[in-house]
Structure formats: C-alpha cells, structure tokens
N, C-alpha and C positions, 0 to 999 in steps of 0.2 A: 632897588638895590637891597640885597640881603643884609640883614643885621641880626645880631645876637648879643645878648648880655648874659653874664654869669648870674645864676639865680641868687637872689638875696640870701645872705647868710652863709653862702658857700665859702669854704676856706680855699683861697687861691693857691696855697702852697701844698695842701695835703688832700685835695679832693681826688677822687678816682679819675683816672684818665678818661673814662667814658661819661663822667657825670656832667650833664648839662651841655654836651657837645653835639653839634648838628651831625646828622647822619652822613652828609657828604664829606664833612671834615674827617669823620671816623674812617670813611672809605679811603680818603687820601692818606691818613695815618697808616692804614694797613698796607697800602701800596709802598709807602716809604719804608716801613719795617721790612717788607719783602725785598726791597732793593738794597737793604743793608746799610742805610744811611746812619751815621753816628750822630745822636742828638746833642752830644756835648761839644763836639768840634768836627767840623767837616771842611774839606778843601774844595773850593769851587773852581772849575776850569775857567781859564781866562783867554778870550780871543784877542790876540795881539794886533791884528791887522784890520781892525774896524775902521771904516771911513768916518772921520770926525766931521766931514762936511756932507754927509748923506742927505738925501731928500727929507727923510724923517726928522733928522736932527735940525735941519734948517727950518722946517715947518714948525717944530715944537719949541725951539729956543725962546722966542719972545713970549710964548704962552706960558712956559714953565717959569720964566723970570717973573711975570706978573703974578702968577699963582703963589710963588714963594714970597714975594714982597707983601702980599695981602696977609700971609700967615707968619711973617718974620718975627712977630712978637711972641711966637710960640716955638718951642724946641721941636721943629718939624724938619723932615727931609723929604725931598721930592725926587723921584727916580723915573727915568724913561728907559724902557726896555724895548728891544725890537721884537719881531715875530718869532725869533729863535730863543727868546728869553735872555738875550745878552744885554747888560746894562750899557747904554750908549750915551747917557747924559744924566747928571744928578745935580741937585741944589741943596744947600744946607749951610748952617753956620759951621764954624771951625770945629767946635766940639762934636757936632753931629757927624761931620765928615770923618773925623778921627775914629768915632765909633764904627762907622761903616767900613773904614779901612781895616779895623781890628777884626771885623766880621767877614773879611774878604769880599765885601760888597764894593769892589772897585770897578772903574770903567772896563768893560769887556768881560766881566764875570758873568757866568751863566747861572741864573737863579731858577732854572727849571726844576720841577719836582724830582727828576731823576737824580739831582745833585744836592738840592737844598731841602727836599721834603715839602711839607705843606706850607705854602706862602700865598699871598694875595695875587702876585703876578702869575704864578703857575696855575692857580685856579681860574684866573681870567683867560689865560691862553688856552686852557683846557675846555672851559665851558663857553667861551666867547661871549661872556656877559659880565657885568660888574660884580665885584665880590669884596667882602670884608672879612678879615681874619682877626679875631680879638684875643689878645693876651695868650693864655695857655692853649689856645687852639693852634698856635704855631708848633711845628714839629721840633724846631731847634730851640733849646732852652734859652739861648742868649736873646731871642726875639720875643719871649713870652711876657715881657713888660710893656710891649707896644701893641697898639692897634694899627693894623695896616689895611688900607683900603686902596683898591685898584679899579681902573676903568679901561676898557679896550679903546684903542685908537683905530678907527675904521676908515678905509678909503671910500669916499662917497660915490665914486664911479662904480666900483665892483663890489663894495661891501666887505672886502677882505680885511681881516685884522692885521694891521701893519705893526702893531706893538701894543704896549700898555703903559699907563701912567700910574705910579704908585705914590701914595702919601702915607708916611709913617709918623705917628704921634704917640706920646705916652698914653697908656690906656685910660688913666684918670682924666686926661684932657680931651679925649675924643668927643666929637660932637656930630650929630647927624648932618648938620649943615655943611660940614667939610666934604661929605660924600657928594652932595649936590654941586659944590664948587668944582670938585674933581671931575665930575661927569661933564660939566660945561666946558672945562678946559680940554678934555679929550675930544669933545665935539668940535671945538674951535681948531684943534690941531688937524682934524679931518678936513675942515674947510680950507685950511691953508695948504694941505696936500693937493686939493683940487686946484687952487690958485697956481701953485707951482707947476702942476701938470699942464694947465692952460698956457702958461708962459712958455714952457718948453715946446708945446705944439706950435705956438706962434713963431718961435725961433726957427723951427724946422720949416714952417711954411714960408718964412722970409728967405730962408736959404734956397728953397725951391724957386721962388720968384726971381731971386738974383741970378741963379744958375740958368734958368730958362730965359731970362731977359737978354742974354747975349747971343741967342741963336734965333734962327728964323721962326721957330715955333713958340716964340714968347707970347704971342697973343692968341685969342680965340680964332679958330678957323672960320670960314664962311658959314653963315647961318647962326652966328652968335652961340657957339657951343654945340650945335647940331652936327652930326657927322656929314662930311662932304667928300666927294669923289674927285679925282684929278680932272676928269673931263667935264666937270660942272654938274653932273647928276648928284643927288644927295640922298643916298639910301639911308633910311632911318632905322634905329634900333627900337624894337618893341619894348614895352615896359618890363615884360618878363625877362627879356635878354639883358636889359640894363641892370635889373636886380641881380641876375645871375652873375654878371661881371663884378658888381660891387661885393657880393658875397665871396667870390673867389679872391678878389683883391684883399679883402679883410683877412682871409685865411693866409694869404701869402705874407702879409705884413706881420702877422702873429707867429709865423713859422720862421725859424732861423736857418733851415736847411733846404727849403724849396726855392730854387731861383726863378722858376717860371711855371706857368700853367696854361693850358689851352681849353677854350670853351667853344663848343660847336654852336653855330648860329644857323638861322634859316638860310635857305637858298645855297646850301653847301659851303657857306663861309665859315672861317675859323678865326676866333679872336685869341691872340697870343698875349698873355700878361707876363711882364717881367718885373721881378722885385729888385730894386736898386737901393743899396744902403746909403744912408745920409748921415752926416755928422756936422754939428755946429757947436763948437766948444765942447762941453761935456754932455751935450744932448745928442743922443743917438736915435735914429728913426729909419724909416724906409719909405720909398716912393714906388708906386706900381704904375708902369707904363703899359699901354695897350696898343697893339697894331693888328691889322686885319689882313687876311689872305683868302683867296678863293680856292676852289678845289684844284685848279690847274697850277697852283704854286705861286701865281702872281699876286703881289701884295695889292690889296684894295685899301688905299689910304683913306681911312675914315677918322678924322680928328675928333677927339672927345676931350672936353675940358676937365680940369681936376675938380674933385669934390673934397673940400677940406672938412675936418671934424666939426666945424661950426656951421656947415651947410653951404658955405660960399663957393663960388666958382673959382678955380685956380687956373692961371694961364698955363700954356703947354710948355713942357721941358724941351730944351734943344736936343735933337738927336745926338747920339754918342759919336765921338770921333772914331776913326778906324782903330785907334789904339784901345778903344773901349773905355776911355776916360772922358769925363765931362769937366771942362775947366771951370773954375769958380774963383770967387774973390778971395782976398787974403782973409785969414781967420780960420781956415780949415774947412769951410763948407765945400761940398762937392758930392759926387756920386760915383760909385764903382759898379761897372757892369759885371755880373758874375761870368766866370769863364764858360759855363755850360750854355749852350744855345739850343732853342727848340728848332724844329724843322721849319724850313721856309724863311730863314732869317738872312738870306743873302742880300745882294744889292737890290734895292727897291727903286722903283721909278719915283720921280718927284711928285709930291702932292702940293696942295695949296700951302704956301709958306714953308715947304720943306727945303732941305738943303740937298743939292745934287750929290749923288753918290752915297747917301746915307739912308738907312731905313726910316720910314715915317712912323713915329711913335708919339703918343699923347699921354700926358699924366692923367691917371684915373683916380688915385687916392694917395694921400700922404698921412702918415701917422707913426706912432711909437709901437713897437712890438707888444709891450705890456698892455696898452690900450686895445690893440688889435686882439690880443688873447681874451680880454674882457668881452669884447664884442662877439668873438667866436663862442665863448662860454655862454653868453646870454642867448645866442641863437640856438646853441645846443640845448639849453634849458627849455626854451620854447618848443624845440623839436621833440624833446622828451615828453613834455606835457601833451603835445599833440599826439604823440605815439601812444601815450597812456590813455588818452580819450578814445582812441580807436581800438585799443587792444585789451583794456581792463574792463571787466564787467560784461563780457560777451555771452556769459551763461548765467543761469540762476543757481549756481553751485558755489557755496562759500569757499571751499578749499580751492577750487579751480580759479576763482577770482583772486585769491591770495597768490596763487602760483603765477597768474598773469602779471601781477604787480612786480613780483621778483624777476620775471623774465624781462620786463621793461627796464628795470633799474640796473640789472647786471649785464655787462660791465660798465655801462655808460655813466652810472651815478655811484655805484658801490662795487666793491670786490666781493662782498658777501652780504646777503640779505636773509633775515629771519622774520617770520610773521607768527605772532602768537595771538590766539583768539580766546575769549572768555568761554569756559566750558558750557555755560548756559546758553550762550549765543549759538554754539555749534549744535545744541539740542533744539534750537528754534525758540528758546524762551525769550521773553522781553527783558532786555538788560535794564538794570536799575539806573535811574537818572543820576547825573552828577559824576564826579570823579570816582575812580576805583580806589578802594582802601588798600592798606598793606595786606599782603597774603591773599589777594584775590586769585581764585583758581583760574589759571591760564593753561592753555594747551598749545604746543608748537605744531603748526600745520604746514609750514614751508621752511626749508633750508636750501638756499641756492648760492653757489659760488661760481665766479667766473674762472674759466680755465679747467674746471674739474670735469671728468667724463660725464656727459649727460646733463651737467649743470645742476640739476636738482638732486638733493640727498634725501633718501627715504629712511636711512637707518636712524636718523635723529628726529624723525617726524612722529607725531601723535604721542608725544610724551608730555607729562605735566611739567611746567616750569614755574618758578617763583623768584621774586626779586625782593631783596631786603631793603628796608627803608634807607634812603640816602643814595641809592644807586641811581644812575641816570635814567634807567628804565622806570624805577619807582617814582622819581620826580616827574617824569613825562606823564605817567598815568595819573598822578595826583594833580598836577597842574593843567592837564589837558592841552599841552602845547609842546611843540618840538623842543628837544633838548640835545645839545651837542656837548660831548665830553670825550676825554681819553679814557680807555679802559685797558686794564692789564690782564691778559689771559695767561693762565698757568696750566701746566700739564695736569692731566687727570691724576687725582690722588693728592695733589698739593693743595694747601688752603687757598681759597679764593680771596684776594685782597679786598674786593668790594662786596662780598657776600652774595654774588650772583651765582656761585656754584658752577654747575655745568651748563648754565644758560648761554655762555659764550661758545660759539663753535670753534674750539681751540684747534681741532684737527684741520680746519679749513683756514684759520687765520695764522696759526703758528704761535708760539710763545712770544710774549713781549707786549709792548704798548701799542695800541691801535686807536685810530680815530673812530668815534662812534656818533651816530645821530639817531635818536629815537623820535618817532612821531606817533601820536595816538590815533587810533582808528575811531573817530568820533562821528556820530550821526544822530541827529534829532535829540541832542542834549544828553546822550548816553555814550559811554566808552565801550566799544566792542572788542578792542584788543590793542595790539601794539606792533608796529613794524620797526625793525632795527636795521640800519644801514652801517656797514663796516668798511673802512679802508685800511688796508694793511699798513702798519707803521704809522709814522707821524709826518711824512713828507707832504701829504695833501690833506690838511685838516679841513673839516667842514666849516664854511663861512656863513655869514648871515643870509646871503642869497640862497644858500643851500638849505637853510632851515625853512625859508619860505617855500622853496620848491618841494621839499619833503612834506611840509604841511599840506600843500595842494595835492600832491600825489596820494597822501594818506586820506585826505577828505574825499577825493573822488572814489578811492577804493572803498572807504567806509560806507558810502551811499550804496555802492553795488553790493557789498557784503550784507548790509541791512536789508536791501531788497531781496537778496537771496534768502536771508533768514526769514523774512516775512513769507516769502513763497514757500519755503520748507515747512513753516508752521501751518499755513493754510493747506498745503498739500497733505501734510500728515493728518490734519483735521478731516479733509475729504476722504482720505484712505480709512481713517477711523470710522467715519460715517458709513462708508461703503462696507467695511467689514462688519459693522454692527447690523447693517441691513441684510447682509447675506448670512446663511447659517454659520454659526461658530463651530464648525466641525460637524460631520454627519453622525447621526446616532448609530449605536451598535445594535443591530436588530438581527434576530434569528431568521426572519422571513426573507431578507435580502442582504446581499453584500453590495457595498456602494463604493463609487469613486467619482470624483467631480473634477472639472476644470472650469476656470473663469478667466477669460482673456479679453481685457478691455481694449478697444481700438485706440483710445487715447492713453498710451502708457505713461505719459507724464502726469496726467490728472489721476489715472488709476481708478476712475469711477465710470459707471455707465448705467444703462437702463435694463440690462439683462439680469435675470436672477433664476435661481433654482431653490427648491426646498424639499425636504423629506419630513413627513408628518406622521408619527405613529397614530393609528386609529384603534378603535375598540375591536375585539375579536381577533387580535394579532394582525389586522390588516395594516397596510402602509399606503399613504398617499404620496405620490411622486408628482412634483409640480415644476414646470419650467415656464417662464414668461419673458416677454420682450417689450420694453417701452421705447418708443421712437426717440432718437437723439442720443447725445452723450453728455457726460459731465455731471455736475452736481444736481442740476434740475431733474435730469432723467433719473439719477439715483434716488432723489427724494420721492419722486413719483413711484418708482419701483418699490420703495420702502412702504408706502401707503398701501399699494396693491398686495404686497406680500403679507402685511399685517391683516388686511381684510380676508385674504385667503385662509390664513391660520385661524382666524375667528370663525369663519364659516365652516372650516373643516372640523372644528370642535363640536359643531352641531350635528355631525355625521350625516350631512346631506349627500344625495347622489351627485356625481360629477356635473351633470347637466344643470342641476339646480344651483350648484355653486357658481357656475359660469353665468347663469341668469342673474343671480344676485350681484355678482361683480359688474355685469353689464348695466344693471339698474343703478348701481353706485356711481359709475362713470358717467352715465347719461344725464345725471342730475346737474352736471356742470358742463355746458357745451364747450367752454374754452379750457377744459381740464387737459393738461399735457398727456394724461393717460388715454385720451381719445385715440382710437385705432391701435391700442396696445393689444398684444396677442398673449394667449395663455393656453397651456395644455395641462389638464388635471387628470391623473390616472390613479386608480386604486387597485392594489394587488391583494388578493385573499389567499393566504398560504393553505387554508383548509380546503377550498375548492379548486385551487391552482388556476384561478381566473384573473384577468385584468380587465377592468372596466374603465373606459377613458372617454373624455369629451374634449374637443378643441375649439378655441375661439380664434380663428384666423391663423393658427399655428401649424408648422410643419408636422406631419405625422411621425410618430415614433417608429424606430426600427427595432427589429428583434432578430436575434440569431438563435436558432433552435439547436438542441443537442444532436439532431440528425445531420448537421452540417449545412443546413440551408439558412438563408437570411432573407428577410423581406420587410417591407413597410406594413404596419398594421392597417387593416382595412377599417378606416375610421371616418365618419362624416365630419366634415370641417365646417363649423359655423362661422358667422361674421366676426370681425375683431370686436373687442370690447367697446361699448358705446354705440355700436351699430346693430345690436341684437334684435331690435324691433323689426329688422328686415326679415329675419327668419329665426325660429326658435332653435335652441341648442339641443343636440341629441347626443347620446352616448352609444358605445358599442362595447361588447364583451368578447374577449378572446381567451381561449385556453392556452396556458403557458406551461409546458412540461417542466418539471424541476430541472434546474441547470440552464434554463433559457437566459439569454442576455438581452436586456431591454435597454435601449439608448434613447434618451430624450435630449433635445438640443434646440438651440435657437437658429434662425435662418442665416446668421452670420457664418455658420460653419459651411454652408453650401453656396455662399455667394461666389460668383465667378472671379477667379484670380488671374486668369489668362484669357486671351481673346478666343482661343479654340476650345475652352472649357464650356460644357453645357451642364444644366442642372442634373440631367440623367447621368452624365459622366461622373460628376462629383458624388451623386447618390450611390452609384456603383462602387466608388472608392470607399465610401463609408461602410457599405454592407460588407465589402471584402475585408476591411480592417477589423470588423467585429468577429469574423470567423477565425478559426485557428486553434481554439481550445486552450488559449493561454490562461493559466489560473490567476495571473496577476492582473487585476483590473487597472492598476496604475500604468502598467506597460501597454495595455490596450488603449487607454486614454492617449498616451503618446503616439501609438500607432495610428490613431484616428486623426489627431491634430497635426502631426508632422507633415504628412503628404498633402493634406487639405489646406494647411496654413503654413507654407514654407517661410513666409516673412511676417511682417506686421499685419494683423487682420484688418480688413477694411471696415468691419463692423464688430461690435461687441459679440463675444461668443460665450455661451454657457453650455456645458455638456454634463449630463448626468447618466452614469452607467449603473445598472442594477441587475445583479445575477440573482434570480429568484430561487427559493427553496420551498419545499412542501412540508407541512406539519405532519409527522408520522401518524398513521392511523391509530396506533396504540395510545396516543396522547389526546384522542378525541373520544368523548362519550356523549351520546345524545339519546333522548327518549321523547316519545310523544304520548301525552297523558290526556284523558278525558277532562273536560271542564267540570269537575266534580269536587266539592270541598273535601270529600273523603280521600282524594288522591294526594292531599298535601302531605300526609304522613308517609305515603308510598314514595313520593318524590324525595323526602328527607332520607328515607332508608336507602334509596338508590344512590343518592349522593354519598352517603356514609360508606357504602360498600366500595364505591369507586375510589374514594380517597384512601381506603385501606389498601386497595390493590396498587395504588400509585405510591404508597408509603408516605402519606401526608396526614397522619393521625392528629397532628397538632392543629390542623385547620378544621377538624370535624365539627366542633361546637359552633364556630362562627359561620361555617358554610351551611350547617343545618339551619341556623337562624336566618341566613340570607335566603336560602331556598324556600323556607316556610313563608317568609314575608312576600317574596316575589311571586310564588305560585298562588298564594292566597289572593293577592291583588289581581292576577291574571284570571283566576276563576271568578272573582267577584265583579271585576270591571271590564274584562277582556272580551265580552260578548260571546256569542256562540262559536263553537269550534274547538278543536283540540288545543292543548297548551304544550309548547315545546320546551324541553329542558336540555341544555347542552353544557358540558364541562370541557374546558380546554386547559391543558397543562403545558406551560412553557416555563420561562423564568418566573412567571406568576401563574396563579390559578384564577381562571376566568369562569364565572358562572353566568349563563345567559338563559333568560326565560322569555319566550315569544308567545304572542296572542294575536287575535284578529282585529284588535281595536287600534284606532289611530289617536286616541286620547293621550295627552302628554302627562306623564307622572311628574309630580313636583312635591317637594318637602313643604309641609306646613307645620306650624307649632300648635299642637293641640292644647286645649285648655285643660286645667287640672281635673275638672269633673268629666271630661270626655273619655270614653272607653277606647276609641279608635284614633286613627290619624297619626300614629307613631311608627308605622312600619318602615317607611323610607328613611326616617330619622335614625332608626336602629341600623339599617343597612349602611348608611353613611358613617356611623360610628364604628362599625366592625370591619370595614373594608378600606382599602387605600383610595379607591375612586369608584364611581359608578356613573351611569348615564343611560341614555336611550337613543336608539336609532330607528328610523322608519324603513320599512320594506314595502314592496308592492302589495303584500297581503296583510299588512298590519305593522307591528312594532316589535322591537326586541329591547328588553331592559337587561343591562349587564352590570356586573360588579366584579372588581378585581382585588385579589389578595396576594400578598407576598409571603411565601413560606419562611419559617423562622428556624431553619437548620435543625429540624426534628424536635425543637422545644415546644412542648404542648402548652397552649394558652390556657390560663385558668378560666374555668367556667364562671360566668357572672351570675350571682344569685339574684333573688327578687329585689333585695334592697339596693343592689348596685344598679339594676336596670331602672328602678323607680327614681334613683338619684339623678340619672341622666336627664330627667324631665323636670327636676326642681327648678324654680325660678332663681336666678342669681340674686345674691344679696345686694 
C-alpha cells in the first residue's frame, strides 16, 4: 500500500502546494482544478434511493462493526462506498459523524473525484488498488487534518471492484498497522460476498428442485442422466456437443434479452435451448431447458440432467403447461416461459417420464445472470488470449507486431489502443535492463480505435511521446506492471491535467474522463515500450482480471517485439557486412563509365555469394571482376569477402588475368572443405591506350559486348575450371579489341537461369544481348532494361551485373620513345620528357619528372639487360611515367648506408611521386610512377642539402 509522509521540517500550513507531494496526487489535483471544484466548500450529490439492504451492505456490516470496535478508542470513522463512489454505510462516534454531516459526507453522498476532488476513495476506484491520502494531499481544505486510507472490495468470483472501505484518522494518530487492518477487512468483505452468492445460488437450485418435483420430469431419465429416446434407443451427445450446449446456456443466462438459442448437432439434429426466468424471494436467476428435434421437425426427446454451479446433477424441470406457466410452491418461486418461441416447438410426442401433450424439455443449467456474465467474460478473455497467440507475432517486424496486438484488442478489450516503443528498440539497439526512468524517449507506433474507418490511424503515428512523473503511464513504466486509472482528456490547446500532453488520442476518445489500462512491454528484464488500452467514459472500468489479461497480452507481444528487434539487429549487421564486402560505390574513371546491380535471392537476409569489383591499375588500365560463391546467406557472403580481398591483393601485383586466377585457385585448393570450392570468377583488364580487353574465366559465364556498329556478341574466351579445380587444366586468357564506346557486360549465372519452363539458355542470352543494344547513353536505364525482362519476379539465385562503357585515351595524351641501352641516353630521355611537359602545359612537374626519368632510365640501362629501353608518358588526371626494359628482375627499395654512393634511386622516386610500382610483360617489365599536377603551381627544386637530408637517420 502506498504511503507518504511530509518531509521533516516542512511547514504544514505554508508549504508550496507541490512540495513533497506525490506525482499521482499532483495529477489528481490538476484534474480537480480543471473540473472547477471549490476547495473551500463543495456540494456533493446525494443518491436518495440507495438500497440499505443491498448485497454489499449485508456482506460488509459485521466486518465494519468489528473494525470500528477495534479502533473505537481512537477518533476514527469508517466508511463504505459502492462502485459508483456513493457512501452506503458508515461508522463512527457521535462527534465524528457530526463532522461528516458538516462535510456533506452523508449516506448516499458521492465522493468521486468529479465532485470531491482528491480523496482516498476516488483514488482507489480509479487505480483499483489500495491508496493513502495524507493531510494536505487532500484537495478539500476541510479534510487536510486527516489521513484517509482506503482499500478496494473485490468480488472473488470475477475480481470486479464492488466498492471501497475508507478509514479516516487525524494525521498525527495515523499508523501503518491501520492500513493492514483495513486491507484484511476489505478481503473479508469479499469473502462474505462469495458466501452470499453461494447461498443465493442454493436458493435458486432449491426452487428448481421444488418446481420440477411436481412434474413427471422430476427425476433423471433412463441412463442416469444420459440422453434417451422414446423408443428405447439412447443417442449420445459427444463431448464437443455437450460443451457447445453448456457455452450457449451460459450466454443465455447472462443475456437478459435472448429467450432461446438453437445449436446444430450431428445427424441433422437441432438442440433448442430456452431461457426461463426464476425468482425466489429477492433472488433472481434463470434456468436453461434443452429439447431436441430432427430435420423433419419431429422432436427427438433426449433428456439431459441439470448441471448446477457446484457441478452436481440437477433433476429435470416439469414441462410447461399450455399457458406457459410452471406452477410452484408458495413463496414466489416459479418460472415464466418467454412469449417468443423457436421453430419446431409444437406438440411433441411423449418421452420417458414426459407428460402427454407437452414438449419434452430438460434442465441444462441454472444460475444468476451476473454469474453467467462472469463466466462469459472469462471465456471471452481466454478466447482473446488464444486469438492473440495465433495472430500476434506472425512477422519479424516490430511495427507490424504492435499493429497485430491492437487489432486483437479492439474492440473486444478496448475502444482505443496505443502502442509506444522505445526509440532505441526501433533502431534495433539493446534496451537497458530494469525500469525506464522519467523522460525515456518513446515513439508512438500504433493508434487504433474501434468504429473508425480503417481502424488504424496513421496521422498520429511515428511521433515522439513523453509522460510526466505520476501519470499512470509513467507509473507503469517505472513499476513494470499493469496500471489501471482514469484519465481526463482535454481538447488540443488546453492544459493537460496529468501532464501527458498530446499523448492521449483525444480525437478518438473525446473530451472527458475515460478508463485507462497501461501494460509494459517487458522482455528479458528490459522494458521495450508501453501499450495503452482505453475505454470511453467510466461505465466499464478495468478490473483486476483485466490487469492480468493485459499483462499477459503485453508479455506475449513483448517477446515477439524483442524477437523482431533481435532479427532487425542481426539483419542490419548482415547487410552492413554485405555492403562492406561489396564496393562502396564504383570509382570515377576516365577509361570506363560504370553501372552495377546486385540482386540477392534471399531478400530478407539481403546477403549472398555473388560479387563484383572495379580495380584501377597502373597505366590507366582498369580491372573488371565478377565472381560467384555457391550458396546464400552470411556464410556465402563471408567467403565472397575473402575471395574479393584476395583478388584485390593479387591485382595490386599487376599480374596477368590467368595468373591471378591460378593464385586464387591455389588459395582455395589448400582447404578442401572451403566453401569457396567450385566458386567461379571472371577477371578482365581493359587498356584505354591500346583499346584492348584481356580476360580469363574460372568456370564463369563469358562476358557480353555491344559494339558501336550495332552488333552484340559474347566474347570468345577460353573458360577454365572453377576455383579449387584448376589442377585439371591451366587457366588461359584471351585479348579482344574494343572500339571506343563499346559496352561490356559482366554478370553471374543467376541472370541467365531459367525462369519459365519454355526458356532456354540461348533464349535468355539473346534477350541479354538485345537489351545491351539501342545506344542508350544511360547505363542505369540499360541495367533496368537487362534485369526487368530477365528477372520479372524474385531471382532464383543471386545476381551481380557490371556494365562498363569503354573509352580510349586520345593520342595527343600519349608520348612514347624507344632509346638505346646507353648511359649517355639518360640526359636525352630527361630532355624529351621536359619538352613533352612543356607541350602539355605542365611546367610545375618538370623537376620531379626529370628526377624520376633519370633514376628509372639509369636503372633500366644498368640492370635491364640488353635491348632498347622504352619511355612512355601518359597524361590523364595524373601524369604517369613508364620505363620498360627486357629484364624480369623485381625492383625494390632498400635503405642505403651512409657511406654508400648508390642505392637511393627508388627511394627518391617514392619521395617525389604519389605512387610507383612495376608490372611484368611477356618481354620484360615496366616500372611506373604517378604524379598529380598542382594547378600550375611550380614545385620548388630541391637543393643538395634537401636531398641529403632525406637519407639522414632519424634521431
């Protein structure tokens, strides 16, 4: 039970209204102010026609008397209020009762928050839980000298709050033990309510027995309660049929306007159930009789014994008289047949024990309408849970799971449902353990109302929401348990009484006070969000059973939301891995224009084993790579990533395509169970200077090319075995000339896999070649033109597509010379390079290029063997200097000793260029160096001291 004390040292009379007051009390104060209640004097409405002998009063009277006697030595008052907050009984000494009369707290007075403001009774009836209001926490000034504690009185059968017991005592005399005594008294009143209900049911049952005892159907039929037929045959009801009859009978008892119902049975029979009102003294109830008829309209008399609420068999009722009345004993017991009659209720033939000329009917169930409603509500709750188990969590989408919960709950459990999730949960983050603190970032994901078009509202979705401390939502999140309360919704622009602001869907609820039930979405020790159930008005407040049901619904939904969150996080991790393994955008190159498509077969996982790559090489050449690893998912993606990394590493060595595939094959062959076994790869190198494409394939489809003359074909390329099987046959490459403007297409086999039975590989290849033609300048549109007809639906296999439109390097941007292998030609080579740079307008690179040419030509003359030395300059976005010789020796940088005269040439080249390297050709090697122009700014020439400082040992 909540308790609160004024902070020590606080002035009771002059403290701020908000000082030391609980947040839920402050929220109640705001509502009271908004309702315009006068704190000094208020008039309470009084109900004049209350029943002084009601079931609640009779059950509570002895308990209240014992409670008051135990505390009679103190100036206390004990009050009993019903579920509508009307005072129905009170106890106290003469002085205390006079003070209550002065405060208008008389029998029949309504102490609801709407009239009295903040009070213990109103808080209990709102929160459905015990509550204590201390001193100045009362809204009315005349009550601020008291401590008032209240506990709910609940019906043990249905859990509904029937009223509240309040104990008022001067604040300085209040003791926590009083709250314990009060709760025990409330529990005892609930037990007596159950005893009174059982006594009334026994009276009804006795009435049925006395009524039935005067007719021929007073005892069980043949078979001791089993159905029997007039001719002696005994057709039996199946268990499912019997349960169906009992469920229908329960609904009839709880319904006040349905006189009968029909239940179809096996073999074309129909069971007709009639509801008959019963009365014994002040006890009202109903009995349900059942009769059976066949498809031809003839009654099939199948007697069934009664089933009482305690499970005992009940003798059969006497069939009704022609007047429709059943005679009974004195005292008012009897039964009335409703005027409406179902079909087939005419004169029936005699059954065992039946009365000639009257329909054969047997009592099936006896009970009170209120108890019947409880049974119906319990069955509906079970049905709702079963429905939620089947419909909530059908997808791995958090928002859709929240929508499914709202669809299940509206309108069976609530008029309006809202679902808020933590922002981090929506992003897939791990929620912090424990309760959520005040101000936790929440986002509304679902708003659904019964009766509105479409049900779900999207105009109030995906907006941040927050709840002030003390609101039922904040208490629910902090306590991690369902909370029931009443909330006051106000029109937009008006101040919110509970600090919830626009969190309440006012447009769906309407202004006023409504019943609210909040349940936390908790899973694995963390709070993921909150679901709020609203019922318009206060005519159907949420009870304790509703809190249990809401908690179960929220728990099931939370598990599904958390599973969806975990899936989203892992899915995002997989996609991140996939994107990191694929190129992060294609490079911008002058040699080729590029466009790509990647279509995974598993769209949910978003990962696969296909890949493509574009690798800039020396001499303005470009490597185009496409590969395919068998399988799908994360394992295939990881294998693909290893192969792609290996390809890029080998490409950096400037090896020929067939050698790169041979190295890849050797890498895969080292591990026989490697998932990369039988992977395929195509490696092609395009040279914009010679306009040639050299390619090699390892079990991969041949690339397609569309030429500027309007023809398209597959490149004539020898295809080697897949990776890991290269020992069967060595890899070979082929070179093809590609005129400028040619369109080259590299793809994986998923693009050409048959999608329909009448497709063939040649047909799909023809479609591919036709899609490449047309001269469309947009490569993106060509990609769509390729994939749309070949892959009209979801691809059966992963698909990677790489389009490259090739360009040639203009002849005026290429300068090449062939020089004799003579040391005297070094100066000539430097002079040739200087003149060419002046012609290209690159004087700023003259000094560094002269240094590079001198060092590279000197090394070629000295170590390149016999034969001429080639010098070539290429101008693109960068200046590339290439020196070729007939030697296969690999140049490398070494750190020369201080006393050595040589060994510093390549070190100087590395210092004065952006990058350098060497590649091998069939007739030797080429050493290259690349520099970037500096917008006409001439680099300062390095003097001797600067050059020597480059070789000084570091301190």
